[in-house]
N, C-alpha and C positions, 0 to 999 in steps of 0.2 A: 091609726093616726095618721099615717102619712098619706091616705088616700083623704081623708076628711082636710089636711092641709094644702093636699092638690086642689080639693072640691072647692074648698075656698077662695084661692088666690087664682085660680086658673082653670074655672067653672068648664069653658070650652073646650079642653081638652081630653076630657072624660078616657080615662087610662081605663084597660083592662085589669091591669096589674101593675102595683106600684112595690118598687125593690129600693131602699136604704145603700146607698153603697158608700156613703160617708156620714157619720151621725156622730160630730166630735162639736169641740167648743167654738168653734170657727163658724161652722155651718152645718148645716143640713142640706144633703144633695141625694138626689132622687131620683131612679131608671123608672119611665114610664113605656112600659112595653119594649123596651131596650128601641125606641123612636127616636123620644125625647129624654133630656136632661133638666131638671128642677134644682136650682140652686136658693136657698134660702139660708142668709147670714144671720149668725145668732146675736152679734154684737155689733155695735155701735162702729167699732172701728172697722171690721168684716164689713160692713156697710158702706162703707164711704170711699172703700177700695171698687165694691163693686160698682159706685157709682162712675168710676175711674175708668172700669171696662167700658164701662157703657158707652160711655165719649170716645173711648182712643180705639176701639175694635173696628165699628164700620169704617174708621179712616184706616187704621195699621193692615186691615186681613186685607185688602185687595194689593197690598203693596206686597205680600209675601207669595213664594210659590207654592204651599201648603195653606189648607183651610181652617181656618180659627174658628170657635162657637160665632155662630151671629144669633144677638138675642131678639126672636122674633116676637116674643111675649116679655112685657114686663110689666109689673104689679105697679099701681098708679104710684103709688109712695115709693119705689123703689127697693120696697120691702125683698121682692125675689125675681128673678129670670125663668123664663124656658127658655131651650132651644133643640134642637133636632141634635141628636146625636153625632158627635163627630168620633167615625167607627175607625175600629183600628185596635191592634193591640201594642202594648208595650215596646218598642223599639227593639230591635233582633239586631244587638252588635257584633253578631257573628257575621253579617253580609253588610262589606265594607262601602256596596255601594250606596247603602242609607246613611253612612259618613259622609260622603260627597255631599249627598241633599242634605245634610245639617249644616254642613258648612256654608251652604249656598240660602238656607235658610236664615242662619244667623249674621250672614252680611246682609241680606235684604232688610234684617232687621233692623241692623244696629247704620245701616243709614237712611232712614228714617229721621224727618228732621226735629234735632231737638228740641228748638225753640216752637216749637210746633206742639211737639208731646209737653213742654210744658205748660203751653196755652190751654192744653184739655184736659189739663188734673193731674199728670203724673206727677208722684213726688220726685223734687231735686235733690236728690240725694248724694249727688256729686258736691255740692256745697257745703256738704259737713261728714263726707267719706271717712276722712281722716280720724273725725272726732268720733260718729259714731261704733266705728271696729274697736279703737281701743277702748270707748267706754263697755260695750259688749266683752272682750278680752277679761278686760278687769274684773269685770261683775261676775264671772265663769269662773275665774283663776280666782278670787276672794272666798267663793263657798267650795270648790271643787279642789283647792289645791291641797287640803289636808287628805282627799281620796284618793288624787292621784300619786302619792306619795314617795318613791322614788322617781316616777316619770317627773313629778313636777317643775324640776329645772330643765328639762329636756321641750316641755311644753313650752316653758317660759322663752326658752330661746328662739325657737321656732318663729314666736308672734315677734320677740325682740328683733328679730333679722327681716319682718318685712316690716317692720315700723321703724328702723333706722334707716332705711333708704329711701332719701326723699323721692330718687326718680320712681318707686314705686307710686306716689300721687302725681307723677306728671300726666295722667291719659287723657286724652282725648273725650269728653262726657260722649254716654250713647243713650237712647231708649235701650234697655234692657228687659227680658223674662224674667230675670231673678230666680228661677226656681226652675232652670232646663235637667233633666233628668229622665228617666227611661218613662216614668208613669204618666207624664206630661209632653212626651215624645212618642207619637203612634205610627202604626204602618202596618202594612200586609205585603208580605213576599218583598220584593226590592222594591216597593215603593214607600214613602211616607204618607198618610195618609193625613195627620190635623198636625199644630202643637195647641195645647188645651190647657186651662187655669192660669190665667193671668193676672191673677188677683195681685202678687206680690210686683210687677212691673212698676220700674222705677227711672231712673236717671241716675247712671253712675260710670264704674269700671266696665268698659267689656268683657274683659277677663272674668268675670263674674260668671256670663252665661258660659265660658270656656271649659269650666272649672271638671263638671262632669264629661264632657265630651273627650277631654282631653285624657283625662287621667284616672275616671273609673271605667274605662273602656279598654280591650282589647287592643295592642300598639295600631296593627293597620286599620283600625276601625278612627282612632285617634288621629294618626297621618293624614286620611283623606277628609277628616275635619277641617283641619287645619291647611291642606292644600286648598282646597275649594273656598277657605275662608278668605284665603290668600292679603294677610295684613303684613305692615312693614312694621310693627311693634316689635322692636328687639325684645323686650323685655313681657310680652303677651302671655306665654307660654309659663314664665316662672310666677307672674300672678297669679297664673289661673292654679295652677300646683299649691299655693300658700290657699286659695279659697278650697278647694278641692279637701285638703289637709282639715280647714276648719267647719266641715260640712257635721263631723259628730259632736262640734260644740254645741250645734242648737240643738241637737237631742238631749243632749246632757245637760243645757239649761233649760226646757222642758219640765226635764225631770225633777231639776232640784229646785224651782220657783212654782211648781205645780202640785209638788208631793205624789210623784209615782217614782217609784225607786226602779221598776223595771226599766224606762227609760234613763234614769238614772248610772243601771248598769253598763245597758246596750249604748250608752253615750260613753263613759269611758273607757270599754274594750275601740270602740271606734276610732276615739282620740289616740289610741296608744297604736291602734293599728296601722295611722296614717302619718306619726311622726317620724320624719327624715330618716333613712338608713344610718346617718353617720351621725345623729344624734344618738340610737338606741343604746 
């Protein structure tokens, strides 16, 4: 089936081997001979984000110190893209030098002109940032509250602390990748080799892009990221910590709303594990 799809969309590629590396609700992602990647959105919303990537990456890519996907083949109706595979493995966070490089990548990304990003169709989530996150946590707590049991007040206190401080919403909007993590930051040895999967790109709080890098990695790696990023935003680290704590809420949300009990359980465990120590 996968080979037939490739032959229909990109007959010029003629791969010998086709392997599905993602076959989820959002997209079908195929590896062709280890040389090409084909991405096929499964839903209209995902196709819209792909169209944004098609517009954004040719301008953004040259401004970054690492490679990004270059869509060399685009199906005429934007149904799919094909690009030469960005090589590398999930970033090795034991190598502090990679943290330094990641900090420079994020600094360059966040320096991209915001108004140009808006003109290219990147969603302007900064204009509804507070409302979006309040709606999300309210929705999750309404469904997951009983499942959290005795941990519910602690989870509520965590989000209340963030939303109760107006200073958390005085950030300078930046262009974000919005899904920075080890699976999307690639490396080989002591060199970052690419940043992939830009489908969640948006304009918003730069702390979101630093959540995992500062709080989900060994301390030396995070310190190297922060030093190279060189921000004068005094609340950046604290806001990044909040977004890191919020990460498992998305897994929990997915499990609840798409009837996936395994994700509900792993999401609940993740929410509990990231509650602030003082609240446990």
